[in-house]
N, C-alpha and C positions, 0 to 999 in steps of 0.2 A: 371252576368253569361249568356253567349249567348246560343242560342238553339244547337249549335254544341256541346258544352261541356255537356249540359243536355242530349242530345241524347247518347253521349258516356257512361255517367253514368248509364242511364236507361238499355242501352244494356248490360253493364257489369254486373249489378245487376241480370238482367234476365238470363244471362249465368251462373252466379254463383249459383242462385237457382236452375236452370235446372240441373246443375251437381250434386249438392248435393242430390236433389231428386232422380234422376236417379242412382246415384253411391250408394246410401244407401237404395236402394230399398229392400223390403223384402217380403218373401212368408211364411205365417204362416205354422207352422210344427206342425203335431199331435204328441205329445211327453207325454209318461206316467209320467216320473218322472222329477220334477224340477232339473234341473242342470246336468241330465244323460241321455243318450241314452241306450236303452236296445239292446244288442245284443244276438239273440238266434241262436243256431246251432243244426241241425240235423246231426248226424254222426255216422258212424259204426265203424270207425278206429282211429280217432283223440281223443286224450285224452285232458283234461282239460289243462295240461301243454303244449301239441302241439298248442292249440288254443292261450294260452297266449304268447306263443313264436311267433307266427305270428302276433298277435296284436302288440307286442313290436317292431317287425321288421319293421312295418309300422308307428311307432310313437305313439302308444297308450300306455299312462302310467297311473298309479294309477287306474288301473281297478279293480273293485270289483268282486271277484270271490269266489266260495266256498271254494277252497283250501288255501286262504291267511286268512280266518277268524280265529280269536282266542278268548280267553275269554275277553269281553269287560270291565268287572270288575271282580277283583281278590282280595280275602281276603288274606293279607300277613301272617296271622296266619294259614290258611287252603288253600293254592292255589289249591289243588287237592281234588275234592268233587265228590261224585258219583252223577250221574244224572238220574232221572226217565224217563220213556218212554215219558212222556208229558213235559219235560223240554223245556224251550225256546230254549236252543242250538239245539235240535233236530228239533224243529218246524221252527227254522230259515233256515234250509236248503230247505224249500219251496221257498224261494226267488231265489233259483239257478236253478230251473226247471220250466217247464210249467206246467199246471193243470193236464195234463195226464201223467206227469213224462217221456216224451220223448226227449224233447230239453234240452240242456244246456243253462244256461242263464248267461250273464255277463253284468256288468254296466259299461259304458265308459263316461267320462266326456264329456259333450256336446261342449266343446271347441275343441274337436278332431274329428269333424264331417267328414272332408276330409279323414283324416287317417282312420277312421273306415270304409269308403265306399271302400277304397283300400283293406282292411283287408278282407272284406266281399267278394270281387271279388275272392280273392285267396282261401278263405275258401270254396267257393261254386265250385271252380275249382277241388276239390279232389273227387275222385270216391266214391259214397255212402254218400256225405256230401252236405248240403245246408244251407246257412245262411241268415238271415234278420234282420231288425231293426224296431223299432217302429218309426222312424223319417222320413218315406219317405214322401214327401210333393208333394201335387198336388195344381195347382193355383186354388184359389177359386173365380170363375168367378162371383158369384152371385151379389155382391156389385158393382163392376166396371160396370157389364151390367145394373143394375137398374140406376145407374148414367148416362150411355150413352142414355138410354131410356128417361130420364128425360131431359137431353140436347137436344135430338132430338124433343121432344115436344115443349120445349121452343125456340128452334132454328127455328122451323116452324112458331111460331107466333112472332119472333123478327122482329123489324123494320130495324135494321142495322145488317144483318148476319155476316158481316166480323167483326164488332166491338164485336159481341157477342161471336163469336168464339174466338177471341184474348182474351177477358177477362176471358174466361172459360177454356182456354188450360191448364194452370197450375194445375187447380183443377181436370180436367179429368185425367190429368197425375198422380196426386197424388192418385186418386182412384185405378189407376192400379198398381202404385209403392208400395202402402201400402193397399193391398185389403182386408181390414177389414170392418166388418159391421158398427162399430162406425164411422170410417172414411168416409165410403160411406154416411152414414146419413148427417155427417157434411158437405161433398161436396154438397150434395143436397140442403142443406139450402143456402149455398153460391151461388149455380147456380141460385136460385130464387131471391136472394138478387141483384145479378148482372143484372138479367132479368128486375127487376122494376127500377133499376138504369140506364141501358142502354136506357131506353125509354124517358129520360129526357136529354140524353147526348147532349151538344151542345147548349142547350137553356140558356138563360140568367141566371145567378147565378146557374147553374145546380149542381156544387160541393157543394156549401155552402146548398143548398136545401137537398142534399142527406145526407150530414153530419148532418143536423137538423131532419132527418127522423128516427123515432125510428123503423120503419119497416126495413129500409136498415140496420141501425147499428145493430139491434137485429139479423136478419138473417145473417148477415156477421161476426159478431163478437162473438155472443153468443156460436158457435160451438167451439171457441178458448178456452173459459172459461170451457165449458162441457168436452172437451177432457182432459183437465188438472186432472179431477177427475180419469180417467182410465189410462192415459199414458202421461207423460210430453213430451215424444219423439214425441208421435202422434201430440200433441198440437204445438211442435217446427216445424214439418213439415208443419202443417196447416199454420203457421206463414210465412214460407219460401214460400209457395205457393201464400200467400197473397202478400208477398213482389215482387215476381216474377210478378204478375198480375198487381200490381201498376205500375211497371217499365214498362211493355209492354203497359199499357194504357197511361203512359206518353209519350212513344216513339211514339205512335198512334197520340196523341194529338200534339205533336211537328210536326210530318209529315203533319198532317191535316192543321195546322196553317200556315206552310211555303208554302203549295200549295195554300191556299186561298189568301196569300199575293201577289200571282202572278197575281191576277185578280184585275182589277180596281174596279169591282162591286162585293160586298160580300153580298150574301142573308142572311138574319137573320129570326129566328122564331119570329112570330108575338106575340105569348104567351111565357112569361118566364117559367122557370122550376116551379115555385111557383103556377102557375096557372093550372098545369097538375095534376091530381090525381096520386098520387105515387102508388096506387094499381089499382083502376079503376075496371070497369066490367070485362074486361079480367083478370087482375090480380087476382081477387078474385076467379075466376074460376080455374085458373092455381094453386093458392094457395091450393084449393081443391085437385087437381091432385098431388101436392107435399105431401099433407097428405096421399093420397093413395099410393105413392111410398114409404114413411117412413114405413107404415104398412106392405108393401111387405117385406121391409128390416127386420123388426121385426119378421115376419112369417119365414122367410128364416132362420134368427138367431135361432129360436126355433127348426127348423128341421135340422139345419147344422150337427148335430152329425150323421145324417142318410145320408146325402148327400156328405160329405167331408171326409168320412173314408178313410184312407190311404192304406187299404189292404182290400181283400175280406174276408169274414168270413171263407171261405174254407182254404185260404192260412195262415192267421194269426192265430197262437195258442193263447190260453187263457194265458196271462203272468201275473206275478206280477205286480201289479199296485195300486196306491192310488184310492180308491173307496168311494162311498158314504156310503156303508154298509160294515162292516167288514166282513171276510171271516174266518170261524173257522179253516181253513187249514194254515193260515199264522198268525204268532204272530203279536200283536200290540205293541205300545210303553208302554202301561201299563203291557204288559207281561214281557218286558224287565225290567221295573222298579221293578216289584214284584220279578222276578228272581234275580235281583241285591240285593234286601233287604235280600232274603232268603240265598244269598251267603255270604255276609259279616257279617250276624248275626249267621251264622252256628256254628262257634267256641264258641258262647257265650250261645247256648242252651243246655239243659240238654241231656245226651246220651238217645236215644230212643224218645226224644220229636220230634214229626214231625213239619214241618214248615207249616204254613198256605199257601194254594195255592195263596191266594189273601190277603194280609195284609189290615187291616183297618187303616183308617186315625187316626193318634194319637197313633198307637201301639209302645210299648216301650220295648227295651231289655236292661236289666240293668246288671251290673257286681257288684260283692261284693267287697268293699273296707273296709280298717280297720283304725279306727281313735282313738287316744288316749283321752278317757274321764275319768277324775278324776284318772288318773294312770292306767286305764284298756283299753285294745284293743276291742273295740266295732264294730261288723260288720255294715256296712253301705251300703245300696243299691244306687248305682250311675248309672244313665242312660247313656248308651253308644251310643245307636241309637234311634232315634225317626222317625217313618215313617211320614214324613210331607213334604211340599214344600221345606224346606231346604235340606232334604236328597234328594228328586227327582233332585232338581238343581245340587247338587254334582255329581249325577250320569252323568247327561247330560254334565257337564264339564268335568268329566273324560273321557267320550267317545270322546269329541271334542278334547281331547289331545292325542289320541291314534296315534302311529306313522306307521300305516298301513291303507290300503284302507278298512275300516270296513263299513259293510253294515248299521250298527247302525247310522253312520254319516249320511248316505243318508236319512235314516228313519226320523232322528230328523230334517233334511233340509227340509223336506215336511211340517212341522208344527206340532204343539203338538196336535191338534184335528183331525188329518188326519187318516182315517181307510185304512187298506191294505187287498187286495183280488186279484182275478184273474179276468181279463177282455181282450176283444178283440180290444177294442178301447178306445181312451182316452176321457174322459167327460169334460175335462177342457182346457182352452186356456189362456195361460200366457199373450198374447198380447191383449185379450179383456176382462179386467177387468170391471166388473159391465156393460157389453155390454147392457143387457136388461134395466137396470136403465137409461143408457145415452140415448138410443134410445127413450125410454119414455119421457125422459126430451125433446128431439127434437120434439117429436109428440105435447107434451103439449105447447111448443112455439109456434109451427105452429098453432095449434087449437085456443090458446089464441089470437094470433095476428089476426087471421081470424074473431073470435067472436067479438074482440074489433072494427075492421073495420066495421062489419055488425051493431053492436050496435050504433057506431057513425054516420053512415048514416041514420038509422032510426030515431035517435033522432033529426035530422034536417029535417026529413020528405023527405029524398032523397032515391030513388031506389037503390038497391044493384047492 
């Protein structure tokens, strides 16, 4: 295989990696509900039907709204039942208004983002009406900027700045195309890994030395494994950036080799790669700088809820949302299950017997059956319903089979242990699962390798 063919392959791989990373770039969106975007509308003249008509006009379907809700669970024996003032059905209406009961609230599948934006523009064009959504995104600059600062520091101390820039390009690009804190921390580790690798570039056995170095391998490959904990997609993009980097470095090496072949005299390094400390005095100090940058990312993550809000507190109303603590104004999944129990058991309770507001685990509603015992009909109590996990699962399955956009489907989709209340900003990020844990792992890896290097030097009586 000649150099010409190898260069073509390396260029094609680089272009493919560049296209995929750029084409599938993403910007995190603050979103209250998993799978749905909230539409809130302040209006004086538009009715719910008018708003739904405009949404349908722009291609928004399966919209969850107040007017399309029905009974999620029905007793075939008594389909019509009187409801008390504190009934789940009345409390459920709180999901379709803001906390101050001024805005109408709708839930649109998040696959219809573009259609929703068009509908919002038309709704806001009506006199006396304004509309908004919870999914407005703003580019989170913190993680990419931290990566750029680290790159600048390492670039300043690099011996071959062209090589270091070429080897860092795909990962700086990744930091901007997937501007997540976990990705930024992973990119930071790779930038340091390539810095210590580029210092032995071109020396005898430099590639074998790098592949045998646990410092280079752990800093370069551990982020790939750690990212898998949070998001296989992020891990895949890291792998693509790694493939693009290898291709660029291969092309750089082929060009360098061809150019050197034109000269009759080829200078070589006196010392091979094995004789060069892979970390060294400069490396251990820059490793400390890496640790500082990772801590900055961790602190930025902890304060991200304050710096990345998608709307000002004055403009954004308090909207129904999954929250850390339940709100008494909104029903919880437990309220749905309790109401379902009371609804289906209503026909089997004695007239005048009040249902428990909250049934206890193992409560039984029985019916009287008759059996022939020694020629006599004897009444036998037979359990008709038992309030247990089987009953609760049956309710969830019934809701899942509803043939209309039920708000209960959305509630169940959030998870069984999620609480609901009113909030002005989302406290969760689906793209950053276990972000704090992952960054702490990156910090631990960096600190452990630094301590290992220092202890190893001192063990042999060498200065750090």
